[in-house]
VONUPA-561293 format. One record per residue: x, y, z of N, C-alpha, C in turn. Coordinates in steps of 0.05 Angstrom, whole numbers, plus 5000, padded with zeros to 4 digits. Example, Ala and Ser with C-alpha at 12.3 -4.5 7.8 and 13.67 -1.06 7.14 Angstrom:
526448865156524649105156526449345156
525749555142527349795143525850015157
This chain:
268273783332270273673342270873593366
270873263367272273193398273273343409
274073103433277073253445278073083431
280873053418283272963425284572783443
285273103465286272933489285772603501
282072703495281172323510282972163505
283072233470284371863467286671793488
288771963494291171933509290171963537
288572083534287271983580286271703577
284071553559283171363558285171063548
288171153542289370913538292270963554
292371103572293871173603292471013614
290871093621288070783639287870563627
288270493608287370193601290870133613
293570193597295670263609295970043632
295170223657294470203682293269943692
290769923679289069593674290969473665
291569373650293669243640295669083639
296769273653299169123666298569093701
296269153705296168903729294668713726
295868593705294368363682295968313664
297368273669300468183643300467863623
298467733634298367493628296167443605
294867723613292967723590292667863558
290467653537291667803520290067943518
290368153493287868443485285468343493
285268213471283268053472281167933494
282367853515282267803541281967943550
282368123553282868363569280568543569
280168713540277568833528274868613529
274468403527271668143540272368213569
273868193593273768143612272168513628
272868703613271669003616269269013615
268968913586265969043559264868813561
266368563575263868263573261568243590
261168383613258268503625256868553611
256768693595255768893575254268793553
255068623545253568353534251368223536
251468233562249267993585247168173597
247568533600246168753614244268743590
241868733601239068763589237868883576
239569093591238969443586239969553553
243169333546245269433540243269253518
243168953519241168853498238668933484
237769113492235569243492235769493469
237969693479239469893465239869733439
242169503436243169423418241469283408
238969243405236869053390235269303376
233869553392232569773379234969993362
237869863368238770093354239069913317
239069673314240269513297236969423282
234569463293232369453271231369733271
232569933277231670133265231670153232
């Protein structure tokens, strides 16, 4: 079983970050955090390989 306490720990960090940018909608906030992963060459190759299998 995965560590259930990780959820609260991660969400607490999200709250801290999001409170610094309260004008952002949740989708914008998440895109700002993870959006660069979509353009990352390693991530792109990884997802292509993942879905090609």
